C-alpha positions in Angstrom: 26.1 -31.6 -33.7 24.9 -31.2 -36.8 25.9 -27.3 -38.4 22.6 -26.6 -38.8 21.5 -27.8 -35.0 24.8 -25.5 -33.6 23.3 -22.4 -36.3 19.7 -22.7 -34.7 21.5 -22.8 -30.8 22.8 -20.1 -31.7 19.6 -18.1 -33.3 17.9 -19.0 -29.3 20.7 -17.9 -27.2 20.7 -14.1 -29.8 17.0 -13.8 -28.7 17.8 -14.1 -25.3 20.5 -11.8 -25.4 18.6 -9.5 -27.6 15.9 -9.2 -24.9 19.0 -8.4 -22.5 17.8 -11.7 -20.2 20.0 -14.3 -21.4 22.2 -14.6 -18.0 19.4 -14.6 -16.0 17.7 -17.5 -17.9 21.1 -19.5 -17.9 21.1 -18.7 -14.4 17.7 -20.4 -13.5 17.7 -23.2 -15.8 16.5 -22.0 -19.5 18.2 -24.3 -21.8 17.1 -25.1 -25.5 15.1 -27.2 -26.6 13.9 -28.0 -30.1 12.2 -24.9 -31.5 11.9 -23.0 -27.8 13.0 -23.2 -24.4 12.5 -25.4 -21.5 12.7 -24.3 -17.6 11.9 -25.7 -14.1 9.7 -24.4 -12.1 9.6 -23.5 -8.6 7.8 -23.8 -5.2 7.0 -20.5 -3.4 10.3 -21.3 -1.0 12.5 -21.6 -3.7 12.5 -25.2 -4.1 12.7 -27.1 -7.8 8.5 -27.9 -8.0 8.3 -31.7 -8.1 5.2 -33.4 -9.4 3.3 -36.4 -7.1 4.8 -38.9 -9.3 8.4 -37.7 -8.5 9.0 -36.2 -11.9 10.1 -32.3 -12.2 7.5 -30.4 -13.7 8.9 -28.0 -16.5 7.6 -25.7 -18.8 8.6 -25.2 -22.4 8.3 -22.0 -24.1 8.2 -21.6 -28.2 11.0 -19.0 -29.7 8.6 -17.9 -32.0 5.4 -15.8 -30.4 3.1 -16.0 -33.2 3.6 -20.1 -33.7 1.2 -22.7 -31.8 1.7 -23.6 -29.6 2.7 -20.3 -27.8 3.9 -22.2 -24.2 2.9 -26.0 -23.1 4.6 -28.1 -20.0 7.8 -29.8 -21.6 5.6 -33.1 -20.8 2.5 -34.5 -20.7 0.6 -36.0 -17.4 2.0 -34.4 -14.3 0.1 -35.3 -11.6 0.1 -31.6 -10.2 1.5 -28.6 -11.8 2.6 -24.8 -10.0 0.3 -22.0 -10.7 2.8 -19.4 -11.0 6.2 -18.5 -12.2 8.6 -17.2 -9.2 12.4 -17.4 -8.7 14.0 -18.3 -5.4 14.4 -15.4 -3.1 10.5 -14.2 -4.3 9.0 -14.4 -0.8 12.3 -12.5 0.8 12.0 -9.6 -1.6 8.5 -9.4 -1.1 9.3 -9.2 2.3 11.7 -6.7 2.3 9.8 -4.6 -0.1 6.9 -4.0 3.0 4.3 -6.5 1.0 5.1 -5.1 -2.7 4.9 -7.4 -5.7 5.4 -6.6 -9.2 2.7 -9.1 -11.2 4.3 -9.7 -14.7 2.3 -10.5 -17.5 4.9 -13.8 -18.7 7.8 -15.8 -17.8 10.6 -13.5 -20.2 8.7 -10.3 -18.1 9.9 -12.0 -14.9 13.5 -12.8 -15.9 13.8 -8.6 -17.1 12.7 -8.1 -13.7 15.5 -9.9 -12.5 17.8 -8.8 -15.0 17.0 -4.9 -13.5 17.6 -5.8 -9.9 14.0 -6.3 -9.2 13.6 -10.0 -7.3 9.8 -8.9 -5.6 8.0 -9.9 -8.9 5.8 -13.1 -10.4 3.5 -14.4 -13.1 1.2 -17.3 -13.7 1.7 -19.7 -16.8 -0.9 -17.7 -18.9 -4.7 -18.3 -19.5 -4.9 -22.0 -18.9 -3.0 -21.5 -15.6 -5.0 -18.1 -14.2 -5.3 -18.3 -11.0 -8.7 -18.9 -9.2 -7.9 -17.5 -6.0 -5.4 -15.0 -6.7 -6.4 -12.3 -3.9 -5.8 -15.3 -1.0 -2.6 -16.6 -3.2 -0.9 -13.5 -2.9 -2.3 -12.6 0.7 -0.3 -16.3 1.4 2.7 -14.8 -0.2 2.6 -11.6 2.0 1.7 -9.3 -0.7 -0.3 -6.2 0.5 0.5 -3.9 -2.6 -0.1 -4.8 -6.6 2.0 -3.0 -9.0 1.5 -4.4 -12.6 2.3 -2.7 -16.1 0.1 -3.9 -18.8 1.1 -4.8 -22.6 0.1 -2.5 -25.3 -2.5 -4.2 -26.8 -5.9 -5.8 -25.6 -5.4 -8.7 -24.1 -3.1 -6.5 -21.7 -5.6 -4.1 -20.9 -8.2 -7.5 -20.2 -5.0 -9.2 -18.0 -4.9 -5.9 -15.7 -8.6 -5.9 -15.4 -8.4 -9.4 -14.3 -6.2 -8.5 -12.0 -8.2 -5.2 -10.5 -11.5 -7.1 -10.5 -9.8 -10.4 -8.6 -8.5 -8.0 -5.9 -11.3 -5.8 -5.7 -12.3 -5.4 -2.0 -9.8 -7.8 -1.2 -7.4 -5.1 1.2 -4.8 -5.5 -1.3 -3.8 -2.2 -3.2 -3.6 -2.5 -7.2 -1.6 -0.2 -8.5 -1.9 0.0 -13.1 0.4 1.6 -15.1 0.8 2.7 -18.7 3.9 1.5 -20.5 5.4 4.1 -22.6 3.7 4.5 -26.2 7.2 4.5 -27.5 7.3 0.8 -27.1 4.4 0.2 -30.2 1.9 -2.1 -30.7 2.2 -5.2 -28.1 4.8 -3.4 -26.0 5.6 -5.0 -22.9 8.2 -4.9 -19.8 11.0 -6.4 -22.0 10.8 -4.0 -24.5 10.7 -1.4 -21.9 14.2 -2.9 -20.5 15.7 -2.9 -23.8 14.8 0.7 -24.5 16.9 1.3 -21.2 19.5 0.0 -22.7 19.4 -2.7 -20.1 20.0 0.0 -17.4 18.9 -0.9 -13.9 18.8 2.7 -12.5 17.3 4.3 -16.3 14.6 1.0 -16.1 13.6 1.7 -12.5 13.6 5.7 -13.3 10.7 4.9 -16.3 9.0 2.8 -14.3 8.4 5.6 -11.2 7.4 8.1 -13.8 4.9 6.4 -16.0 1.2 7.7 -16.0 -1.1 5.1 -13.0 -4.2 4.2 -15.0 -7.9 4.0 -14.1 -8.9 0.2 -14.5 -12.1 -0.5 -13.2 -13.2 -3.9 -11.7 -15.2 -6.0 -13.8 -19.3 -5.7 -12.4 -20.3 -9.0 -10.1 -22.7 -11.3 -12.1 -26.1 -11.2 -10.0 -26.9 -14.3 -8.1 -28.7 -17.0 -9.8 -32.6 -17.0 -9.8 -34.3 -19.6 -8.3 -37.4 -21.3 -10.0 -40.5 -21.3 -8.5 -42.7 -23.9 -11.1 -45.9 -23.6 -11.6 -48.4 -25.9 -10.4 -49.5 -28.8 -12.4 -52.3 -31.6 -11.8 -49.9 -34.1 -9.4 -48.1 -31.2 -7.5 -49.9 -29.0 -4.8 -49.0 -25.1 -4.9 -46.6 -24.8 -2.1 -48.6 -22.4 -0.4 -52.2 -24.3 -0.9 -51.1 -27.7 0.9 -49.6 -25.6 3.7 -52.8 -24.2 4.5 -54.6 -28.0 4.2 -52.4 -28.4 7.3 -53.2 -25.7 8.8 -56.3 -26.4 8.8 -56.5 -30.4 10.1 -53.6 -30.2 12.1 -51.2 -31.7 10.7 -47.6 -30.9 11.5 -44.9 -33.9 11.3 -44.5 -37.0 8.5 -42.9 -40.3 9.0 -40.9 -41.9 6.5 -43.5 -43.5 4.6 -44.7 -39.9 4.0 -48.5 -40.1 6.5 -48.7 -37.4 8.9 -50.2 -37.9 12.2 -53.6 -40.4 11.6 -55.2 -38.8 14.4 -56.7 -35.7 12.7 -60.2 -35.2 12.4 -61.9 -36.0 9.1 -62.3 -32.9 7.0 -64.9 -34.8 4.1 -68.7 -34.3 4.3 -69.6 -37.8 4.1 -68.0 -40.1 6.2 -70.1 -43.4 7.8 -68.5 -43.0 11.2 -67.9 -40.4 14.3 -65.0 -38.3 15.0 -64.8 -39.1 19.0 -61.8 -40.6 17.6 -60.4 -39.3 14.7 -57.9 -41.2 11.8 -57.2 -38.4 9.3 -53.9 -38.1 8.3 -52.1 -36.2 5.3 -49.3 -37.9 2.6 -46.9 -35.4 1.6 -45.7 -38.1 -0.8 -48.8 -39.0 -2.7 -50.3 -35.4 -1.6 -53.2 -37.0 -0.8 -55.7 -37.2 2.3 -57.1 -40.0 3.6 -59.3 -41.1 6.5 -58.5 -44.7 8.1 -61.6 -45.4 9.5 -63.9 -44.8 6.5 -61.1 -45.5 4.3 -62.3 -42.4 1.8 -58.5 -40.8 0.1 -58.9 -37.8 -1.6 -56.2 -35.8 -3.7 -55.0 -32.5 -2.7 -57.3 -30.8 -4.8 -60.8 -32.4 -3.6 -59.5 -32.0 0.1 -59.1 -28.6 -0.1 -62.5 -28.2 -1.5 -63.7 -30.4 1.1 -62.1 -27.9 3.6 -64.0 -24.9 2.1 -60.2 -23.6 0.2 -61.1 -22.1 -2.6 -58.4 -23.8 -5.2 -58.4 -21.6 -8.0 -57.3 -19.0 -5.8 -54.3 -20.5 -5.8 -53.5 -21.9 -9.1 -53.4 -18.0 -10.5 -50.7 -17.4 -12.0 -47.3 -16.0 -10.4 -43.8 -14.3 -11.0 -41.9 -17.5 -12.8 -38.6 -15.8 -11.4 -37.9 -15.5 -7.7 -34.7 -14.0 -6.4 -33.4 -16.4 -3.9 -31.6 -13.0 -2.7 -31.2 -9.8 -4.0 -29.4 -8.4 -6.7 -26.8 -6.5 -5.1 -26.1 -2.7 -6.6 -23.3 -2.3 -9.0 -20.8 -1.5 -8.0 -19.6 2.4 -8.3 -16.8 3.9 -10.5 -13.4 4.3 -8.4 -14.0 8.3 -8.7 -17.3 7.7 -7.0 -15.9 5.3 -4.3 -13.0 8.1 -3.5 -15.4 10.9 -3.8 -17.9 9.4 -0.5 -14.5 9.6 1.2 -14.5 13.1 1.2 -17.0 15.6 3.5 -17.2 19.3 2.4 -17.4 21.8 4.9 -18.7 25.6 4.4 -15.9 28.3 5.5 -18.2 29.1 8.6 -17.9 25.5 9.8 -13.7 25.5 9.0 -13.9 28.9 11.0 -15.8 26.7 13.7 -13.0 24.8 14.7 -10.6 25.6 17.9 -7.8 27.6 16.7 -4.6 25.5 16.4 -2.3 25.0 19.8 1.3 24.1 20.6 2.8 21.1 22.5 6.1 22.9 22.6 7.1 26.7 21.2 7.9 25.1 18.3 5.6 22.0 17.4 2.5 22.8 17.0 -0.7 20.3 17.9 -2.2 17.8 15.8 -0.2 18.5 12.9 2.8 16.8 10.8 6.4 18.1 10.9 9.7 17.2 10.2 13.2 17.8 12.5 16.2 18.0 9.7 19.7 17.8 10.5 22.9 16.5 9.4 23.9 13.1 10.8 25.8 12.9 14.3 24.7 16.7 14.9 21.8 15.9 17.7 18.3 15.1 16.2 18.0 12.2 18.2 19.0 14.3 21.8 16.9 17.3 20.1 14.1 15.0 19.7 14.3 13.4 23.1 13.7 16.3 24.5 10.9 16.8 22.7 9.3 14.0 24.3 10.2 15.0 27.8 8.6 18.4 27.3 5.4 16.8 25.5 5.1 14.2 28.5 2.8 11.6 26.6 5.0 10.4 23.2 5.9 7.5 21.5 9.1 7.3 20.6 9.9 4.7 17.8 13.9 4.1 17.3 14.6 2.7 14.1 18.7 3.2 14.9 20.8 3.4 17.7 18.4 1.7 20.0 20.8 0.4 22.2 22.2 4.2 23.3 18.5 5.4 23.9 17.8 4.1 27.7 21.1 5.7 29.1 20.0 9.1 26.8 16.7 9.3 28.7 18.1 8.1 32.1 20.8 11.5 31.8 18.3 13.6 30.7 15.2 12.6 33.1 17.9 12.8 35.8 19.3 16.3 35.1 16.0 18.2 34.1 14.2 16.5 37.1 11.1 15.8 35.1 8.2 12.6 34.9 9.1 10.5 31.6 6.1 7.7 33.0 4.0 8.5 30.1 6.5 8.1 27.5 6.4 4.6 25.2 9.2 3.3 23.2 9.0 1.0 20.3 12.9 -0.4 19.9 12.3 -1.3 16.2 11.2 0.6 13.0 7.9 1.1 11.5 7.5 0.3 7.8 4.9 3.2 6.5 4.8 2.1 4.0 3.3 -1.6 4.5 -0.8 -0.4 5.1 -0.9 -3.7 7.5 1.9 -2.3 9.7 0.6 0.8 9.9 -3.2 -0.3 10.9 -1.2 -2.9 13.8 1.1 0.3 15.1 -2.6 2.2 15.4 -3.9 -0.1 17.2 -1.2 -0.3 19.7 -0.6 3.3 20.4 -4.4 4.3 20.2 -5.4 3.0 23.7 -2.3 5.9 25.2 -4.1 8.6 23.2 -0.4 10.3 22.8 0.1 13.9 21.6 3.4 13.5 19.9 4.7 10.7 17.6 8.0 10.1 17.0 9.8 8.6 14.2 13.5 8.7 14.3 14.8 8.3 11.4 12.0 8.5 8.5 14.9 6.6 6.2 14.4 3.6 8.6 11.0 3.3 8.4 10.8 4.2 4.8 11.9 0.2 4.2 11.8 -0.9 0.7 10.7 2.9 -0.4 12.7 5.1 -2.7 13.6 8.5 -0.3 13.7 10.1 -3.7 10.5 8.9 -5.4 7.9 11.3 -5.1 5.4 8.7 -5.0 6.9 6.8 -2.1 7.4 9.8 -0.5 3.4 10.7 -1.1 2.6 6.6 0.5 4.9 7.5 3.5 2.9 11.1 4.0 -0.6 9.5 3.9 0.7 6.8 6.2 1.8 10.0 8.5 -1.3 11.3 8.0 -3.4 8.7 8.9 -1.6 7.7 11.9 -2.4 11.6 12.7 -6.0 11.6 12.3 -6.5 8.4 14.0 -4.8 9.2 16.9 -5.1 13.2 16.8 -1.2 13.2 17.9 1.5 15.2 16.3 3.4 13.1 13.8 7.6 14.3 13.7 9.9 12.7 11.4 13.3 12.9 12.0 15.1 13.2 8.9 18.8 13.8 7.0 19.8 16.9 5.0 21.5 15.8 1.9 25.2 15.9 0.6 25.5 19.9 1.0 23.6 19.7 4.2 21.4 22.7 3.1 18.5 21.1 2.9 16.4 17.8 4.1 17.7 15.0 2.0 15.3 13.1 -0.5 11.9 13.9 -2.6 10.9 17.9 -2.0 7.2 16.0 -1.6 8.5 15.6 2.3 9.1 19.2 3.3 6.0 20.4 0.9 3.3 18.2 2.9 4.5 19.1 5.9 2.8 21.7 8.5 6.2 23.2 10.5 9.9 22.1 9.6 12.8 22.2 12.5 16.6 22.8 10.7 18.9 21.7 13.0 22.6 22.6 12.7 25.9 21.9 14.8 29.2 23.7 15.0 31.2 22.5 17.8 28.6 21.1 20.0 26.6 24.1 19.5 23.5 23.2 18.6 21.2 25.9 16.6 17.4 25.4 16.1 15.9 28.0 13.2 12.5 27.8 11.6 12.5 26.0 7.8 8.7 26.0 7.6 5.9 27.3 9.8 2.5 26.6 7.6 -0.4 28.7 9.9 1.9 31.0 12.2 5.1 32.8 12.2 8.2 31.3 12.4 9.8 31.2 16.2 13.2 32.6 16.4 15.9 30.5 15.8 17.7 29.3 19.7 20.8 27.5 20.8 21.7 24.3 22.6 24.8 23.2 24.3 25.7 19.6 24.4 27.0 18.5 28.2 28.2 15.1 29.5 26.0 13.8 32.2 25.6 11.1 34.1 23.4 8.2 33.3 23.5 4.7 35.6 26.4 2.3 36.3 29.0 4.7 35.5 27.6 5.7 32.0 27.3 9.0 31.3 25.3 10.8 27.6 24.1 14.4 27.0 22.2 16.4 27.9 20.9 20.1 26.1 21.1 23.4 27.7 20.2 26.8 26.4 23.2 28.8 25.4 22.2 32.3 26.5 25.3 33.8 25.2 24.3 33.0 21.6 21.3 34.6 19.9 19.8 34.3 16.5 17.3 36.9 15.3 16.2 37.6 11.6 18.0 40.7 11.8 21.3 40.1 13.1 24.7 41.4 11.9 26.3 39.4 9.2 29.2 37.3 10.1 32.5 37.9 8.2 32.2 34.5 6.5 28.3 35.1 5.6 29.2 38.6 4.4 32.3 37.0 2.1 29.6 34.5 0.7 27.0 37.9 -0.2 29.8 39.8 -1.8 31.1 36.6 -4.3 27.5 36.0 -5.0 26.8 39.7 -5.6 29.7 39.8 -8.3 29.4 40.2 -12.0 30.0 36.4 -12.7 27.7 35.2 -10.8 24.4 37.7 -9.5 22.6 36.7 -12.5 23.7 32.6 -13.2 24.2 32.3 -9.8 27.0 30.3 -8.4 28.5 26.6 -8.2 29.1 25.2 -4.7 32.7 24.5 -5.8 32.8 28.1 -7.4 31.7 29.9 -4.7 34.8 27.7 -2.3 37.4 28.8 -4.5 36.3 32.6 -4.3 35.7 32.8 -0.2 38.2 30.1 0.2 36.5 27.8 3.0 36.1 24.2 4.1 32.7 22.5 2.7 31.7 22.1 6.4 31.7 25.6 6.7 31.0 26.6 3.4 27.2 24.8 3.4 26.8 25.9 6.8 27.3 29.4 6.1 24.8 29.0 2.8 22.5 27.4 5.2 22.1 30.3 7.3 22.0 32.7 4.4 19.6 31.0 2.9 17.1 30.3 6.1 17.4 34.4 6.2 16.1 34.4 2.8 19.3 35.9 1.5 20.4 33.7 -0.8 18.1 31.4 -3.3 18.7 27.7 -3.9 17.6 26.0 -7.2 15.1 23.0 -6.9 18.1 20.5 -7.4 21.0 21.7 -4.8 23.4 24.0 -7.4 23.6 27.4 -8.0 23.1 29.6 -5.8 21.6 32.9 -6.4 21.8 36.1 -4.0 18.4 37.4 -3.4 17.1 40.9 -3.4 17.3 41.1 0.1 21.0 39.7 0.2 21.9 43.0 -2.1 20.5 44.9 0.8 22.1 43.3 3.8 25.4 44.1 1.9 24.6 47.4 1.2 24.1 46.9 -2.7 20.9 48.1 -4.6 17.9 45.6 -5.6 17.9 45.4 -9.2 18.2 42.4 -11.1 
């Protein structure tokens, strides 16, 4: 190998390294080939694509995107070629992501996604390989949602519009996002990957934060018109010929073009009687003939003999006649969305019946959360809500093995009927529209009053709890279930690391009508109102966890009220609560707040106790917490509770 060839190879390798896709390209067979790279293609199930003639189908890409050809098939004369560039594992990644696929604008962008740890991505091979049946292809891959990030140029806009147009009305949701302008002209996913310094977390965060574009599909073309030819001297107008047929009674024609030959002769001068008529029409010569007298006339003379005004049929008529009416132009997306919403007056809203409650803590036809730390007893409380309501669907996303014993123990202990409770022993992927519709169809006949998803995390397969966008999609799915069934939807959810609030995006709590907060201290469960949208908060109540027999010698946990412990908003402060408030009232913290680590040093308590006390004080509005964890700040009510002024 010459020095020039080695230098050329180094330059091409460096180009891939500069894009942050060198290793992924190496792993998937990219090889230097002249002034560019050649690489293998794959079938949807991850096998190398081999043409019918036995050759492996490879693609070639020019290292200089401004030179022609930019790309081509590595060899000519392939008997067949793939439409999409998708790496092995793409279909399983789409399934794991609940039907979400990223459409990339080229093979290097596919490699960039994979370098960032995103495997549910594919592209097609340029304009020559533009898919003719994109919607059908994506459905065959299990796709329900498409996300794309068009290049920042005219071609990118056309590419995105093609996707939106092809998938319009297909049932596949399309989300198009705008890449940041800092990428410059012709900015693309590869440049964003480079901007994020090839950091996968930073890349994902930038994608989530990008604004959404509202791209309209191209209007559908009107159907081609059929042209009705004007009548000429050799061909009668169709309506005139039909009138002749009706006048003489012709209805059937043979292969020779003749109709029945037993019709009455319409000609005025004939030398025979009509006791046995022998007239017929010919639809090949457009003429009539009497086989008795032998007289034959063309269509015009035959019509005149029947007394028809031929000139009336020859008057000009519209030349164009549409086979089907042209469809109405597609409404803009904003108008289509507006059609979904009905406007109500205040009086109409007031005429609706007042809300009712399924239990003292759960409103009917609402959306709520039961929040508590892992292992605190959330599922036992959710089980008891199911038993109290009766007509309930319980979705067990985790711990299905022991759920039967839990219900049997509670049924035996409480002496309660559980015959209307139905259990689904696997998670329902709420980010998958098809799965949500299938779930609705399964539960609608039961007309449940309560639907429990235990847990939110297990039913958010493929989503990110911290993403406001994914949280919004899950909330929309829950609202859809609520609207379709009329049931209350209860999400069982974990607290975050501090155990003072729910894990993930604040959008979850913001969208809920009610939130029930659960704490557990040495087997004593306390249920408190974390949010009550349309009514006064319920008073906290305490439950003890005790063991009860289930079946076959096994036991489980049941919950019983603990009357010895009572909570109310006016409860006196415990010693630890008072110490915490006094620490927050110190001059060091009163204006800026204190971190949990600072409070732990001042109050000298264990982590579990620290967060439990803070959680209680936050619920009583004595302490305010920053949006994202620390710091904790004492409120005016907190200062008043320890006998201090409220001048902050």
